[in-house]
C-alpha positions as CSV (number, residue, x, y, z in Angstrom):
1,M,66.1,78.7,132.8
2,S,67.9,82.4,133.1
3,E,71.6,82.6,133.5
4,K,71.3,84.2,137.1
5,G,68.9,81.1,138.0
6,R,71.6,78.7,136.9
7,A,74.2,80.5,138.8
8,S,72.1,80.5,141.8
9,A,73.7,77.7,143.1
10,E,76.7,79.9,143.9
11,E,77.3,81.0,147.4
12,E,75.0,84.0,148.3
13,G,75.8,86.8,150.7
14,G,77.8,89.7,151.1
15,A,80.6,90.8,148.5
16,S,84.3,91.0,149.2
17,K,85.9,94.4,149.6
18,E,87.7,93.4,146.3
19,G,84.1,93.1,144.8
20,R,82.8,96.2,146.4
21,A,85.6,98.2,144.5
22,L,84.8,96.7,141.6
23,A,81.3,97.8,141.6
24,E,83.1,101.4,141.6
25,G,85.0,102.9,138.8
26,E,85.6,105.8,136.3
27,G,82.3,107.7,135.9
28,G,80.4,105.2,138.3
29,T,79.1,105.9,141.5
30,P,80.6,104.2,144.7
31,V,78.2,101.2,146.1
32,K,77.6,102.1,149.4
33,E,75.6,99.0,150.3
34,A,78.1,97.0,153.1
35,D,76.9,93.6,151.3
36,S,77.0,95.1,147.7
37,V,73.4,94.2,147.5
38,L,71.1,96.9,145.6
39,E,68.2,97.4,147.6
40,M,65.1,99.0,145.7
41,D,61.9,99.9,147.3
42,G,58.9,97.8,147.4
43,A,57.1,99.2,144.1
44,S,60.8,98.3,142.2
45,A,61.4,94.8,143.9
46,A,57.7,94.3,143.1
47,Q,58.1,95.2,139.2
48,A,61.4,92.8,139.0
49,N,59.6,89.9,140.7
50,S,62.9,89.1,142.6
51,A,64.6,89.7,145.7
52,P,67.2,92.3,145.8
53,I,69.6,91.9,143.5
54,N,72.9,90.7,144.5
55,M,75.9,92.2,142.6
56,G,78.5,90.3,144.1
57,S,76.8,86.9,142.7
58,Y,76.7,88.8,139.0
59,E,80.3,89.4,139.5
60,R,81.4,85.8,140.3
61,F,79.1,84.9,137.1
62,L,81.0,86.9,135.1
63,R,84.2,85.8,136.7
64,D,83.0,82.2,135.9
65,Q,82.4,82.9,132.4
66,G,85.8,83.5,131.8
67,L,85.9,87.4,130.7
68,A,88.8,89.4,131.5
69,P,88.9,91.3,134.8
70,G,88.5,94.9,133.0
71,T,85.4,93.6,131.5
72,V,84.0,92.2,134.5
73,R,84.9,95.6,136.4
74,L,82.8,97.4,133.6
75,Y,79.9,95.1,133.5
76,V,79.4,95.2,137.0
77,R,79.7,99.0,137.3
78,V,76.9,99.4,134.1
79,A,74.6,97.5,136.0
80,S,75.1,99.2,139.3
81,D,74.7,102.4,137.7
82,Y,71.7,101.5,136.0
83,L,69.8,100.1,138.9
84,R,70.9,103.2,140.7
85,E,69.0,105.5,138.4
86,F,66.2,103.4,137.1
87,G,65.6,101.0,140.0
88,S,64.8,97.9,138.2
89,P,65.4,96.3,134.9
90,S,62.9,97.2,132.2
91,R,62.5,97.8,128.3
92,E,61.8,101.4,129.1
93,G,64.7,101.9,131.5
94,A,66.7,100.4,129.3
95,S,66.1,102.7,126.2
96,R,66.1,105.6,128.7
97,Y,69.9,104.5,130.0
98,R,71.0,104.1,126.2
99,D,69.5,107.7,124.9
100,E,71.1,109.6,127.8
101,L,74.4,107.8,127.1
102,V,73.9,108.9,123.3
103,G,73.9,112.5,124.3
104,R,77.1,112.5,126.2
105,C,79.3,109.6,124.9
106,K,81.0,108.4,121.8
107,P,79.0,106.1,119.9
108,A,81.7,103.1,120.5
109,T,81.5,103.9,124.5
110,V,77.4,103.9,124.0
111,N,77.8,100.4,122.2
112,L,80.2,99.0,125.0
113,R,77.7,100.1,128.0
114,V,74.8,99.0,126.2
115,N,76.4,95.5,125.3
116,A,77.1,95.3,129.1
117,L,73.6,96.3,130.2
118,N,72.2,93.7,127.8
119,R,74.5,90.9,129.3
120,F,73.1,92.0,133.0
121,L,69.1,91.9,131.3
122,A,70.0,88.1,129.9
123,Y,71.8,87.4,133.4
124,E,68.3,88.6,135.4
125,G,66.3,86.3,132.9
126,M,64.7,89.6,130.8
127,P,66.2,89.6,127.4
128,E,63.2,91.0,126.0
129,C,64.4,93.9,127.7
130,R,67.2,94.2,125.9
131,V,68.2,97.5,123.3
132,G,69.7,97.8,120.4
133,C,73.1,99.2,119.5
134,V,73.5,102.6,117.9
135,Q,74.8,102.7,114.4
136,V,78.7,103.7,114.2
137,Q,80.1,105.2,111.1
138,R,83.6,103.0,110.6
139,R,86.0,105.2,109.2
140,S,87.6,104.2,105.9
141,Y,91.2,104.9,107.3
142,L,93.3,104.2,110.3
143,E,94.4,107.1,112.3
144,G,96.6,107.7,115.2
145,V,99.2,105.1,114.5
146,I,102.9,105.4,115.2
147,S,104.8,105.0,111.8
148,A,108.0,102.7,111.9
149,G,110.0,105.5,111.7
150,E,108.8,107.4,114.6
151,C,108.9,104.1,116.3
152,Q,112.8,103.4,115.6
153,R,113.4,107.2,116.5
154,L,112.0,106.9,120.0
155,G,113.3,103.4,120.7
156,R,116.8,105.2,119.8
157,M,116.0,108.2,122.1
158,L,115.1,106.0,124.9
159,L,118.3,103.7,124.7
160,E,120.5,106.8,124.4
161,H,119.2,108.0,127.4
162,G,119.1,105.4,129.5
163,H,115.3,104.3,129.8
164,M,115.9,100.5,129.5
165,T,112.3,99.5,130.9
166,Y,110.6,101.9,128.5
167,Y,113.2,100.9,125.2
168,F,112.6,97.3,125.8
169,A,108.6,97.8,126.3
170,V,108.3,99.5,122.8
171,R,110.7,97.0,121.5
172,V,108.5,94.2,122.4
173,L,105.1,96.0,121.7
174,A,105.9,96.7,118.1
175,S,107.9,93.1,117.5
176,T,105.2,91.0,119.1
177,G,101.7,92.5,118.6
178,L,101.1,92.0,122.5
179,R,98.2,93.7,124.1
180,V,99.6,95.8,127.2
181,S,98.1,93.7,129.8
182,E,99.8,90.4,128.0
183,L,103.2,92.6,127.9
184,L,103.0,93.1,131.6
185,E,102.8,89.5,132.6
186,L,106.2,89.0,130.5
187,T,108.8,87.1,132.8
188,A,112.3,86.5,132.8
189,R,111.6,83.0,132.2
190,D,109.6,83.8,129.1
191,V,112.8,85.8,127.7
192,R,114.7,82.6,128.1
193,A,111.9,80.3,126.5
194,G,111.7,83.1,123.5
195,H,107.9,82.9,123.8
196,L,105.2,84.1,126.3
197,D,101.8,81.8,126.3
198,V,98.8,84.1,127.0
199,V,95.0,83.9,127.0
200,S,93.4,86.6,124.9
201,K,89.9,88.0,125.1
202,G,87.2,85.5,125.0
203,G,89.3,83.0,126.6
204,K,91.3,82.0,123.7
205,A,94.9,80.8,124.2
206,R,97.7,81.6,122.1
207,R,101.5,81.6,121.9
208,V,103.5,84.8,121.2
209,F,107.0,84.5,119.9
210,I,109.5,86.8,120.4
211,P,112.4,87.3,117.8
212,S,115.5,85.6,118.9
213,S,118.1,88.9,118.6
214,L,115.3,90.7,121.1
215,C,115.4,88.1,123.3
216,A,119.2,88.1,123.4
217,E,119.4,91.8,124.0
218,L,116.7,91.5,126.9
219,G,118.7,88.6,128.3
220,R,121.7,90.6,128.5
221,W,119.9,93.5,130.2
222,L,118.1,91.4,132.9
223,A,121.7,90.0,133.7
224,E,122.8,93.0,134.2
225,E,119.8,93.9,136.5
226,G,120.7,90.8,138.6
227,R,117.1,89.6,137.8
228,V,116.9,85.9,136.5
229,E,112.8,85.5,137.7
230,G,109.9,87.5,137.8
231,C,108.3,90.2,135.6
232,V,110.4,91.8,133.3
233,F,108.9,95.4,133.4
234,L,109.0,97.0,137.0
235,N,108.5,100.7,138.1
236,A,111.1,102.7,140.0
237,R,109.9,100.8,143.2
238,G,110.5,97.3,142.1
239,E,106.9,96.7,141.5
240,R,105.3,95.3,138.1
241,I,104.4,98.7,136.2
242,T,100.9,99.4,135.3
243,A,99.3,99.9,132.1
244,R,98.6,103.5,133.3
245,G,102.0,104.2,134.1
246,L,103.6,103.0,131.1
247,S,101.2,104.7,128.7
248,G,101.9,108.1,130.8
249,Q,105.6,107.8,130.7
250,L,105.8,107.1,127.0
251,K,103.7,110.2,126.2
252,V,106.1,112.1,128.3
253,L,109.2,110.9,126.8
254,A,107.7,111.0,123.4
255,E,106.8,114.8,123.7
256,R,110.8,115.3,125.3
257,Y,112.0,113.8,122.2
258,G,109.8,115.9,119.5
259,I,107.5,112.9,118.7
260,D,103.9,113.6,118.5
261,P,102.3,112.1,121.9
262,S,99.0,111.4,120.2
263,V,100.4,108.5,118.6
264,V,102.5,106.7,121.4
265,Y,100.4,104.5,123.7
266,P,100.8,101.0,123.9
267,H,98.0,100.1,121.6
268,S,99.7,101.9,118.4
269,F,102.8,99.6,118.7
270,R,100.3,96.7,118.3
271,H,99.1,98.5,114.9
272,L,102.3,99.0,113.8
273,F,103.2,95.1,114.1
274,A,100.0,94.4,112.2
275,R,100.5,96.9,109.6
276,S,104.2,95.9,109.2
277,F,103.5,92.5,109.1
278,L,100.8,92.6,106.1
279,D,103.2,94.8,104.2
280,A,105.9,92.1,104.3
281,R,103.8,89.1,103.9
282,E,99.9,89.4,102.8
283,D,98.4,86.7,105.4
284,I,95.8,87.8,107.0
285,A,95.0,84.7,108.5
286,L,98.0,83.8,110.1
287,L,98.1,87.7,111.4
288,A,94.7,87.1,112.9
289,D,96.1,84.0,114.7
290,L,99.1,85.9,115.9
291,M,97.2,89.0,117.1
292,G,94.7,86.6,119.0
293,H,91.9,88.1,117.3
294,S,88.5,85.4,117.2
295,S,87.2,86.7,113.9
296,I,89.4,87.6,110.8
297,E,86.9,90.6,110.1
298,T,88.6,92.4,113.3
299,T,92.1,92.2,111.7
300,R,90.9,93.4,108.4
301,I,90.8,97.0,109.7
302,Y,94.8,96.9,109.3
303,L,94.3,96.3,105.2
304,R,93.0,100.3,105.5
305,R,95.7,102.7,104.8
306,T,96.6,105.9,107.1
307,A,94.6,109.0,105.9
308,S,98.0,110.3,104.8
309,E,98.9,107.2,103.0
310,Q,95.7,107.7,101.1
311,R,96.1,111.3,100.6
312,A,99.5,110.4,98.8
313,V,97.7,107.8,96.7
314,V,95.3,110.4,95.5
315,E,97.7,112.9,95.0
316,E,100.2,110.1,92.7
317,V,97.0,108.9,91.0
318,V,95.0,112.1,89.8
319,T,97.2,113.4,86.8
320,W,94.4,115.0,84.9
């Protein structure tokens, strides 16, 4: 039985406004159907041998699989865009979809969307229509990662100019290796506890420990702000700051302080944490657990050196 068949016991009908919004997205076309059902013409429907495809049911199925909200949005958008362009699932259509992506997207983006489409094809009970990903040539070095010195300088400037929300965001990211989505879940209660329990990609739960000195500093700041509950990182309106807002403002401030903004983004501090951890303690298995990686192979990227570090080694070694 297909995944769609197993999910068919769920309530059918119109999708919620939220479901329709999730079918829209960056680079996608809004779904116009009032009930989020993508109607196909008679020929296409006959070819698919199924009733009109209900994207609301597919969305609920993905959520039931424990996928992250961003992943659900991507998968629904890819399926919607594919059906809108090609009408019905088929091997030929999937191949054409991939080939069109190759002409305008980076290989990593192509593979991300191909995997999303393959998930939808499996859900529809048509695994034979799935297509392969394109080959990605991995770089032998890390790039675009902030250095420890740059991070310390950025933190110092943020503190001096009173940008406390961004100061502590940088400190926590660089000291814990949290993903930005996980950072934004941090609460005053977590600070008092000294740790944050998070659910990583794939539904893997882990406990992230915050250094005691940083907890003490955070606690004093929150007390001064009169905040004993709720999320730590708020915007000027007192609402939880968004990942986009945090990233954009950090780049603006970095440029103001003479720091290359291309290396200042939330995930860069996660990379810095991993590199610094391995420099201090060569325990890649422990790092994989701390980072929430499901495979240690993902963690191995941090064993690589940056391009500038590789050049420095070559300059030191080559004496002939």
